[in-house]
Steps between C-alpha positions, in 0.01 A plus 500: 500500500771241560392138554655308784593137436610268778855370488475144359816409692330577831297176506805302398697659783216423739499137387874454551585710806561327831404633841823644644421473872279353770332167544463454125849615397598334173140429397381638169270793567223337296518196730450704818183398685211743471469550879859630501411757234187597694721555806724731298191684375390559860846587635626692198703382204875560502631809324646484153474246225437203731198677646367574153543137398329371815213746466445399138514133597243560775258644243567215256434233763198687636346486154591135433744570219797291622463271199657774289837417652509130405673552163737763643633302796637206303696684233 
């Protein structure tokens, strides 16, 4: 049985990617307000990598784990 390990670069990408459109264009995804992510959850996340990043971020914020990004954002 093959073990599946998460891509360590995924969190780094999440910490450094900016929102490409909308009211929060140019804002780091990790700095998006939680209500905005909840809205995406209700309406449907975008397709592709951006949707995956936003969905992951929603789960991280929902579980109070935003502090994990502090050392990644400043480097």
